[in-house]
N, C-alpha and C positions, 0 to 999 in steps of 0.2 A: 375907343376904337377910332381909327382914322377913316374918314370918308373916302370912297373911291368911286371911279367911273370906269365902265367897261365898254369896249366895242364888241359888236357881234357880227359875224359873217356866216354865210351858208356855203358849205362845200359839199361836193359829192366825191366820195372815194369809191374805188372799184377793186375787185379781186376775183380771180378765177376760183378761189377756194371757199370763201365764206363772207357773211355780212360782218363778222367780227374783224376779219382781216381788212375788209373794205374800209371800215371805220378807222382802224389803226393806220392804214395807209393815208387817209385824209389828214389825220392828226399829225403824223410824221412829216408829211409834206408841208403842212401849215407851219410846223415848228422851225422849218428852215428859214422862214422870212418874218414870222411873228414871234414876239417875245412875251413872256409872262402869261402863257396860256392858262386858263382857269377851268372851264367846264365845257364839255362837248355833250350835246344832247342829240340823240338819233331821232330825227323827225319823220323819216320815211325810209323804207327799204323796198327794193324791187330787184328783179333780175331781167337780164336780156336772154332771149331764147334764140338758139340757132339750130335748125334742123330737128326741132322737137326736144332739144336738150338745153338745160341751163348752161349758158355760155359765160355769164358774168354776173356776180353779185354787186349791187350798188347800194351804198348807204349815204343818204343825205343827212348831214349833221349841221347843227347850229353851234358855232364855236365862239366862246367869249374869251377875251384877253384884256388885260389892264390897259386903260387909255393912258398914253404918254402925252402930257401937256408940253407945249412949246415955250416954256418960259417961266 
């Protein structure tokens, strides 16, 4: 097996519908600029409240992707 190194970033995705959609939105956005995404771990979930109602679902994720060496 080849040895590998991975970078890890934290992102917060949002959705008016659900935590699952919030997570998917964060991964989709990250995939626009990062390549070789590997694992996303949900580390925190919360909601924003407006006028006593849930306004926005938020998922904080830790996302890993393969490190690209420069040479």
